[in-house]
N, C-alpha and C positions, 0 to 999 in steps of 0.2 A: 540142610536145615528146615523146619519143619516151620512154615509159614504161619500156623494158627497160633505159635509160640510166639510169634511177632505181633499177632495183630488181637488178641487175646490179653490186654494189659491190667492185672488184676492189683490192689493194693490192700493189704490186710491188716487193721490197726487195732489198738484199742482206744476207746476216747478220747483219754487224758493225752493221749499225743498232740490233741488240739490244745489243749491247756498248755503243754511244754512249749509248743511252736509259738503261740501267742506271747508266751517270756520272753521268748529268742527273738520273735518279732521285734517287740517293744524295745529291747537291747539296742538293736540293730537300726532300729528308727533314731533313738537317742545319739548314737554315734553318728549317723547322717546328720541329724539337724546340728549338734554338737560342732562339727567340723563343716556345717554349711554347703553340704551339697546338694543344695535346693534344686537345679536343675534336674539333678538324677532322682530326687524324690518326685519333682513334677511327673518324669517319664514314668517312674514308677506306679504313679499313680492313676495316670492314664491306660499304661497298657494293664493296669490290674482290672479297670474295668472291661476291656477290650476281652481279656482271658477270661475274666468271667462270664461274659457274652454267649464267648463260644463255648466253654465246657458245662458251666453250669444249666446256661437255658438253651444254647441250640443242640450242641447233644444229647442234651438230657429230653430231647423233644424230637430230634431227627431219627427217623427208622435206621437200622442198623443193617439193612440190606435183604436181598430176596433170600440169601441163606440163612438168614436169622429170623423169620416171620413173628411179626407179634413182639419182636424185642428194639428197643432204642439202642442209642449207641453207648449212652452211658446208663449204667444199674447199680442201684446202692440195696444192701440191707444192712439195717443197725439193729443188734441184739438178736440176729437171725431172721427177723422179719422183713421182706422186701418191702422198700419204699415207694410208696404209689404216688399218681401224680395226681394234682389237686391237694387241697389242704385237708392235713390228716395230722394224727399225732407224731409221728417222725420228721415233719415238714420243718420244723425250725433246728431239727438234729441235722438234717441235711444241710441245710443253710450253714451249719457251723463247719460242717466238713468241706463244702465247699469253699466257704471263706478260707480254710486254711489250705486246700489245695490249688485255688486259684489267685484269691487278693492276696494271702501272704506269700505264697510262691513268686508272685511277680512284684511285690513290694521287695523282696529280698533280691531277685534273680534281675530284674530289670534296672533297679537301682545302680547295682554291681555291675553289671552291662555298661551302662552309661561312664559310671566312674574308671573302668577300662578304657573305655575309648579317650576320654581326657587325659587320664594318665600316660597312655601310649604316645599322645602327641606333645605331652610335657616331658616326657622321659621321667616319668616318676615312678620309676621301679619300687620304690619303696611302698608307695601305696597301692600297688600292683599286687603285691605280695602280703602285704596287710589285711588287705579287704577280702583277697583270694582266700586266705588264711582262716580270717573270721568267717566267711561263709561257709566252706566246708566244715571247719568245726563245729560250727553252730548245727547244723544239718547232720553231722556223725553223732552229734550227742544226743539228739532230740529222742532216737526211736530208744535207746539203751535208757534214758533218763525215766522215758513212759513205762518202761517196763518193770522199772524199781520203783515207781511210784504207784502206789494202790490208789489215786485217787476216783478213778472210773476206768474199770476193765469193761465195760462193756464193747462188744466186738464190732469192729466198723469193716465191712467189704464193699469196695468201689471196683466196678469193674467195668473197663471199655471197650467194647468190638470196634475195634480200628478196621474190620476188613475193607469195608467201604473207603475208608481214608486212605489207605496203604499207599496206592500208585501216585494219589493226590501230595501227600506229603514228600515224597521223593524228588517229583516233581517241582515243588516250591522251594527244595533244596536246592536242586540243578538249576534253576531259573534264578536264584537269589545268586548264586556263585558265578554264573555267568554274567551276570551283572557286573559283579567284582570284578571279574578277569576284564572285563571291555573296559571298565572306569580307571583302574590301575594297574592293569596290565597291559596297557596300550597308550599310545601319547596322542590317540584321538580326544580324549578329555583334557589334556595338561595336567594330568596327577598322574604320571608314573611311579608306582609306588607298589612294586610287588610284595613286599615283607607285609603288607598292610594285610594282604588275602590271607597269608598263612597264621597271623595274628587273631584275624576276626574267625578264623576258622578254629583255631585253638582256645579261643576264649568260650565259643560255640560249645566245643566238645566238653571242655573244663566245667562249665558249669551244670550241665546236662551229667556228667559225673558225679559232680559234687551233690547231686540230688537222687541220681539213680543209684550209686556205690550204697552208701548209706542204706537206703531201702533194700537193696539186694543183699546185702552183710547182713543185716537184722532180720530178715525171712520176710519182711513188710513186703516186700513185690517177691513172689515166690514162683518164680520164672529161673530159665536158665540161663547162662551166659551171655550167650546168643542173643537175647532181648538186650542185656545190658549194653553188648557191644553197639546193636541198634540205635536204641533209644541216646547214647551219647553221640554218636553221629548225626542222627537225625532231630532228635525232639527238639533241641533250641537252635539248631542252624535253620529250623525253617523262619525262625523270625530275625535270627542276627543279623546277615549280609542286608537287609531291609531296613531295620532300625539301623543301623552304622552309617548307611546313605543318604538316610534322613538327617542324621545328625551331622557327616561330614558335607554334606551336599545341599541340601534342601532347608535345613533349618539357617544356617551362616547366609544364604542367599535372601530369603526372608528376611532376617534380621538386618544385612544390609541395607536393603529396600527401605525397612519400616524407619532405620535411622537416617538413611537419606532423605526421606519423605518429611521427616522433621526438620530435619535441616532447610528442605525447601522452603519449608511453611514459617521455620523462623526468619530466615532470610526476607522473603515477601513480606513478612509482618514489619521487620523493622524498615525496609523501603517504602511499605506503604504509611505507615507512622510518619515517616521523615516527609514523606509529599504532603499529609494532612497538616503536619507543623508549620510546612514551607506555603500550606495554603493561609493559612493563619497569618503569616507574616506579611504575605505578599498583600493580603485585603486591610491590613491591618489601617485604619482610616483618622485615628486620634493624632494629627498633626498639630491640630491647634490648640493642645493641651501643654505643648512644650516648645516655645517660641523658636529657638534654632531650627527646629524642622521643617517653619513655615518656610524657607527659602528653599525646599528642595520640593514640597510639595510638587510642583507641577511635573518635575522631570520623573517623581516618584510614579505620578498616575499615568507618566506616558509608558510608563515601563510597564505599569501593570494592563497596559494594554494589549503588551505584545504575548500577553500569559492568557492562555484560553485554558482556565480551569475546568471549564464544563467538558473538554477533552481528555485533560487529564482524569477528572472523575469517569468519564467511559471507559478510559484504560485501566483504572482501578478496577472498576466493577468487572470487567471481561477478565482481569488476571484474577479476582476472585473465582469468576466461574470456572478457570482453568484449574485453579486449585482444588475446588471441589470436584472435579471431573477427574482430578489426579493425572493431571499432566505434567511430565517431564522438565524437570529446570530453565532446560535450555530454550524450551518453547517460554516459560514463565520471565526467563534473563532477557529475549527479545523484546518482550513487551515490555518491560521497564525501562527498557533502553529507549523506546518511544515516549515514555513518561520524562526522560531526560531531554528528549528532543522538543517535546513538548514544551517544557518547564523554560526553554531557552538558558541555557546553563552557560554559555558563554557571555551572553548579553549580560547576565545577570552578575557575572564576576567583574565584566567591565564598569558595570553602574557601579556596584557596592564599592569598588577600589575608587572611584571617583569622587564618592559621597561618605567614605569611610569615617573621616575624621570629624563630620558634621553630626552622624548617626550612628558611631561607631558599634555600639553594641548590640542595636537592630541589624546594621546590615553585617557585622563579623557573623553574626548569628546566621542569619541566611545566606551568606557567602557559604559557609560551614556547611550548613543542611545539604545546600546542592552538592558541595565537593563529594559531600557523603554519601548522596544520592548516585553521583555521578559513577563513585568507585564501586559502591556498592552491587552497582548493575553489571558491575564487569568480574566481581568476584564470585569465587565458588563459597559454597554454604559452609566447607572446613575453614577457608580462609579468612570467611567473616569472623567466625568463631574465634580464631587465633589474633585476630587484628582487635576484637574488642577485649580479648584477652590479655594482651601484650604491649599493645598500641595505648599509650596515655593519651596523645593527642586526640584518638577516637573516642576514647571515655570523656575526655573535657571537653571535648565541642559537642558532645551529646548533653552532657550537662549545661553548657552557655544556651542551646538551641531551647532546652527546655524552660529555662530560667527567662530567657528574653521575652519566651510569649505567655508567660504563665501571669 
């Protein structure tokens, strides 16, 4: 096998190939948007930027190695003229070619890969077949339509000198699939699923084949079968295992933590709000306005003496600081229990029961607030959501509480 045939990667096409590719890309994006594959599209846009930086910026400026002095990894000729560095008459034409080979490629390839990941786990083999057919069919048609349309037959030649990258590419693939084997073919990480490794390798090879085979068939890639085989195995598989691990392991963990954090903050906001509502009730001084309440003014004032709201406020501030420092809910829950203790829940319930007939609305609301606070401090965020969703007593209690102090 000729190593030079694997490292000197050429693409030779007419400029209107870029127009036809853009047309098919537009169709692809419309289909993606119509079927609401937004996550796949986000991944495609992010990775398009990464691919552009590597291919059109880094390789354009990195020397090809000691065997090719004075040359960089990426070279271009447009209309028979070499594209020089710096701004010149061919710069915009080079950007158009870069757009087709990097950004357009990534929006096709990585949105398709993302859909393959999702479809594999949902067992949606219909989507796998349809999107794979659309990808392969589009890339098969583009070069031949370009040859048939006389829009702009200016020749474009792109050459990548990959000799300095050859070993790096192979190592990247081996490390990626070693990580896949450790994660999915052992029980160390509690995700034993050997079939997924074969599937990921398969989609990596298919995606590279869908791009390389039409180029080879149309002689845009004027190389032997050995380069076609090498690119099918190596090209996309440099990134696919890493992308899948991010999709399957890292993003769900980040999303779970984000969702949990939202629940923690929601839980605390409810508890804090109730504590503030209770403070308003406990500090309610307008007994003289309603004569039946004068009889229990002394008892109520005595009860207020056992409530140290300065301590409660200190605890609330402390929990706010814990929230800002992103402390786990378990610690927040312990602090909220301290609020319950400071508010003397048992004494309040006993007090409110004794005088409930005479100040029914106020004390009922006060008692309910304490009971809520007491319960909330012992509930997980998901349980609170369910309680407020399914328990009418909770919902009614909040309404009564808010109405009683308004």
